[in-house]
C-alpha positions in Angstrom: -10.3 18.0 -11.1 -11.0 19.4 -7.9 -11.7 16.8 -5.2 -13.2 16.9 -1.5 -12.0 14.4 0.9 -12.7 15.7 4.1 -15.5 12.7 5.2 -13.3 9.8 4.1 -9.9 11.3 5.2 -10.7 12.9 8.7 -8.5 16.0 7.9 -10.0 19.2 5.5 -8.8 18.9 2.1 -9.2 19.5 -1.5 -7.2 17.2 -3.6 -5.9 18.3 -6.8 -6.1 14.7 -9.1 -4.4 17.0 -12.3 -1.6 17.4 -10.2 -1.8 14.7 -7.5 -1.5 17.6 -5.2 -3.0 18.0 -1.8 -5.2 21.7 -0.3 -5.3 21.9 3.4 -8.7 23.6 4.5 -6.6 24.0 7.6 -3.6 23.7 10.3 -1.8 19.6 9.2 1.2 18.5 10.0 3.9 16.1 7.9 6.6 14.8 6.3 6.8 14.9 1.9 8.6 11.4 0.3 9.0 10.2 -3.5 9.8 7.5 -4.8 11.1 6.8 -8.8 11.0 4.9 -11.1 15.0 5.2 -12.2 17.8 6.0 -8.9 18.5 8.8 -7.3 20.9 10.0 -5.2 20.6 8.4 -1.9 17.9 6.3 -3.0 17.2 3.2 -6.0 14.9 3.2 -8.2 12.0 0.8 -7.3 12.2 -0.2 -11.3 13.9 -3.2 -10.1 11.1 -4.3 -8.5 9.5 -4.8 -11.6 8.4 -6.6 -14.4 10.9 -4.8 -16.5 14.0 -5.7 -14.3 14.5 -8.4 -16.5 15.4 -6.8 -19.8 18.0 -4.6 -17.4 19.5 -7.5 -15.7 21.7 -9.5 -17.1 21.6 -13.5 -15.9 24.6 -12.8 -13.5 22.9 -10.2 -12.1 24.8 -7.7 -14.1 22.5 -4.1 -14.5 23.2 -3.3 -18.5 22.9 1.2 -19.6 19.1 2.2 -19.1 16.9 4.3 -20.1 13.8 4.6 -18.4 11.7 7.7 -20.2 10.3 4.7 -22.8 8.0 3.5 -19.2 7.2 6.9 -17.3 8.3 10.8 -17.5 11.7 11.0 -16.3 11.9 13.1 -13.2 8.4 12.2 -12.7 7.4 10.0 -8.7 6.1 7.1 -9.5 4.5 7.6 -5.8 4.7 9.4 -3.1 3.4 10.4 0.6 3.1 11.7 3.4 4.2 11.3 7.2 2.7 12.3 10.6 -0.3 13.4 8.0 -2.8 14.7 10.5 -5.2 17.7 11.5 -4.3 17.7 15.6 -1.0 17.8 17.6 -2.5 16.5 20.7 -4.2 12.8 19.0 -0.6 13.0 16.8 1.2 13.3 20.7 -1.0 10.5 21.9 -0.6 8.2 18.6 3.2 9.0 18.9 3.4 7.8 22.7 1.7 4.7 21.5 4.4 4.4 18.6 1.6 4.6 15.8 2.1 6.9 12.5 -1.0 8.0 10.3 0.2 8.5 6.6 -1.2 8.9 3.2 0.4 7.4 0.0 -0.7 8.7 -3.7 0.2 6.5 -6.9 -1.4 7.3 -10.3 -2.6 5.8 -12.8 -0.9 4.5 -15.3 0.9 1.4 -16.5 4.9 0.6 -16.5 6.3 -1.8 -19.3 2.6 -3.6 -18.7 2.5 -3.6 -15.8 -0.4 -1.9 -13.8 1.8 1.1 -11.5 2.1 -0.2 -7.9 4.0 0.4 -5.4 7.4 -1.4 -5.4 6.5 -3.8 -2.3 8.2 -4.3 1.2 8.3 -6.7 4.5 7.7 -5.8 8.1 10.9 -7.0 9.6 9.6 -6.8 13.2 6.6 -9.1 11.7 4.2 -6.2 12.7 1.0 -5.5 11.3 -0.9 -2.9 9.4 -4.1 -1.4 8.4 -4.6 0.9 5.5 -8.2 2.7 3.6 -8.7 3.6 -0.3 -9.7 7.3 0.4 -9.8 8.4 -3.6 -10.0 5.4 -6.4 -9.7 2.0 -6.6 -6.4 -0.4 -5.2 -5.5 -3.7 -5.1 -3.3 -5.0 -2.1 -1.4 -8.4 -3.3 -0.7 -9.2 0.7 1.8 -12.8 0.9 4.1 -14.4 3.0 7.7 -15.7 2.4 8.3 -19.7 2.3 11.2 -21.0 3.9 13.5 -21.0 0.5 14.6 -18.6 -1.3 12.6 -16.9 -3.8 9.1 -19.1 -2.5 6.1 -17.4 -1.4 3.1 -18.9 0.2 -0.7 -17.9 1.2 -1.2 -15.9 -0.9 -4.0 -13.1 -1.0 -5.6 -10.6 -3.6 -7.9 -7.7 -2.1 -9.7 -5.7 -4.7 -10.8 -2.6 -2.1 -13.0 0.6 -3.2 -12.9 4.4 -1.8 -14.2 3.4 1.8 -13.2 0.0 2.5 -10.8 -1.1 5.0 -7.9 -3.4 4.6 -5.7 -5.1 7.6 -2.1 -6.2 6.9 -1.7 -9.6 9.1 1.4 -10.0 11.4 4.5 -11.4 8.6 2.7 -10.2 5.8 4.7 -8.7 2.6 2.6 -5.9 1.0 2.8 -4.0 -2.2 0.1 -1.8 -3.3 -1.7 -1.4 -6.9 -3.8 1.4 -8.6 -7.0 -0.2 -10.3 -7.6 2.4 -12.7 -5.9 3.6 -15.0 -7.4 6.6 -15.6 -7.4 8.0 -11.9 -4.9 8.6 -9.1 -4.9 5.7 -5.7 -6.0 7.7 -2.6 -5.1 5.6 0.0 -3.9 6.4 4.6 -2.4 4.5 6.9 -2.0 3.5 10.4 1.4 1.8 11.5 4.3 0.9 14.7 7.3 3.6 14.0 9.0 0.0 15.2 7.5 -1.7 12.1 11.2 -1.6 10.0 10.5 -2.2 6.8 12.9 -3.7 4.6 12.4 -4.1 0.3 15.5 -6.4 -0.2 13.4 -9.8 -0.6 10.5 -8.3 -2.7 12.5 -6.1 -4.5 15.1 -9.6 -5.1 11.9 -11.1 -6.0 10.7 -8.2 -9.2 6.9 -8.3 -6.4 4.7 -11.1 -5.6 3.5 -13.9 -7.2 2.0 -12.8 -9.9 1.2 -9.3 -11.6 -1.4 -7.0 -12.8 -0.9 -6.2 -16.4 -2.2 -4.0 -19.1 -4.3 -5.2 -22.2 -5.6 -3.5 -24.7 -9.5 -1.8 -24.6 -9.1 -1.7 -20.7 -8.3 -4.6 -19.6 -6.9 -6.6 -17.1 -4.6 -9.7 -16.6 -2.6 -11.3 -14.9 0.6 -13.5 -15.5 2.6 -15.8 -13.0 6.0 -14.0 -11.3 8.5 -16.9 -13.0 11.1 -15.4 -10.2 9.0 -17.3 -7.2 10.5 -20.4 -6.9 6.9 -21.4 -5.6 3.7 -19.6 -6.5 0.3 -21.3 -4.9 -3.2 -19.8 -6.7 -3.4 -16.8 -4.7 -7.1 -15.7 -3.3 -9.3 -13.3 -5.1 -10.6 -11.6 -1.7 -12.6 -7.9 -0.7 -12.4 -6.4 2.9 -14.8 -7.1 5.3 -17.5 -4.7 5.9 -16.5 -3.9 9.0 -14.0 -4.7 11.7 -14.2 -5.7 15.2 -11.2 -4.6 17.4 -10.4 -7.3 20.5 -12.2 -4.3 22.8 -15.5 -4.4 20.8 -14.6 -1.4 18.8 -16.0 -1.1 15.0 -14.6 0.9 12.6 -17.8 0.1 9.5 -16.9 0.7 5.8 -17.1 4.5 5.1 -15.8 5.5 8.3 -12.7 7.7 8.7 -9.7 5.6 9.3 -7.6 8.9 10.5 -11.2 9.2 13.2 -10.4 5.8 15.5 -8.2 7.5 17.5 -10.6 10.6 18.4 -13.4 7.7 18.9 -13.7 6.7 22.3 -11.8 3.1 22.3 -9.7 3.9 19.2 -6.6 4.8 20.7 -7.1 1.6 22.6 -8.3 -0.7 20.0 -4.7 0.2 17.9 -2.8 -1.2 19.8 -2.5 -4.9 17.6 0.0 -2.7 15.4 2.5 -3.2 17.9 1.8 -7.2 18.8 3.1 -10.1 16.4 0.0 -12.1 17.6 -3.0 -14.2 15.5 -6.1 -12.3 17.0 -9.2 -11.9 16.4 -9.3 -9.2 14.2 -7.6 -11.2 11.6 -10.5 -13.7 11.6 -12.9 -12.4 10.0 -10.7 -9.1 8.4 -12.3 -10.3 4.7 -15.2 -11.2 2.5 -15.4 -13.6 -0.5 -14.9 -11.2 -3.8 -18.0 -11.6 -5.0 -20.6 -11.6 -1.4 
């Protein structure tokens, strides 16, 4: 199936759902990257951050011999994306001057063991925030802070977002993205600071967030606590606000393109929060109740 994502993406492209490929209809920039379940040259496989890791790591921390083909096709990326994906070289230059990078990520639908396909998860060592937009499909985002003790997390939130919705990741929050639709790939965009300094180690050691989204027969999903965490408080289930109001008065509404923000009046100024760790007013009304 070929889908046009122009309006919500802000870039003229066709998306080939079967082959998980973009077909640009205009000149675009970007550098492709891929993540795999298994280890690859110069890259650790993400299996260590998933629930299946307990099957391949003993109590002493030693890794067993393993074959991941039972979980995912060998050589097939778990997810992948394009850094600096954009269609306007002048705007991209202005974003670079402000240390802001536009990215796109594609996460196929599926399960690994019983866990819905997701990103490896990471924190920003800088403590800087990030903003995501769902372009195609349905996403779940685990957002959480680390506690004072090892393997302790706190203030966990589970954000459920559909196409057209924008999700703010506050300063100092680690994050994991999950594809909540088994039969459809998830496409998301984000804007992030070049100074964010993503780090995967602590999330990998804990095998994810405080909870996992798992698959049950009949296309039903369930939630399981992560026993690797020392302390897990209840996770709030929320949705993104219908609009995000930035400190300079700029407003980004549901259905509007995140990538169009720097093209609009006041947009570049509004994005300055991406290089600040302060808990400004932008976060106060960033979410709403799941049933609101």
